[in-house]
N, C-alpha and C positions, 0 to 999 in steps of 0.2 A: 491305129485310129481308132479311139475307145467309140465313136459313132459304131464302126462295122462290127466293131465286136459285139456290142449289147444288138446288134441286128441278127447274131450269128446265134444267139438263146432265141427260144422260143417264145417260152414267158417274159419275155420283158415288159417292161414298164415303158411305153410309147414316151411319157413327158417330160423325161430327160433331151429325148431327140426332138421333139416338136417344139424345145425353148430354143435349142441350138438350129435348130430348120432359119430362124433369124440371127446369125453369127454375122457378124461382117467378111468373116473367112470363105472366101468362097469356094475352097477347096473344104473346108467344115459342111457348109453345105452342101455341096456335092454327097460324101460323105454320109452324110443323115438323109440322103432320098437313096439312098442306096439301102442305108439298113431302116430306113420304114417301108422299104418297098419287101424286103424281106419278112417285116415284123407285121401287116395287113392291120386292120381294124381301124375304127371311124377316125379316130384321134389320127393315127398316121395316115388314111387319104383325106383329111382335110390339110394335114399341112404339106403332102404332097401337090396335090393341085396350089397352092399358092406357091408352091418351090417350082411348077412346071410356066407359073408367069416370071420366072427370076431373070434380071437382065443379061446371067451371064450363060453363055451357049450350053456351058458343059454343066450346069447345073438345072437346066431345065430340059436338057436331054436323058440328064438321071432320072428324073421326077417323072417323066415323061415314060419312061421306059418302066420303071418301078411302077405304074401304073396300071403298066397292063401286064404286070408278072405277079402283085403283090398276093398274098394268099388272104381267100373269104374265110373271114369268121363271126 
């Protein structure tokens, strides 16, 4: 999935992932949470905080885990 690939690039711009955090697919939102957790930064944190409130448990779990493990920037 493209979101996970972006998360693997340390210098990637988080903006496309932040936008994808509002995707109707919970699978995409879950992947976005994982990727944003790898990227870190303030944009990522804000999006992850919103994803941590998602209606789908898998998305919430991924966002919560990412908030606990994201790199500091």
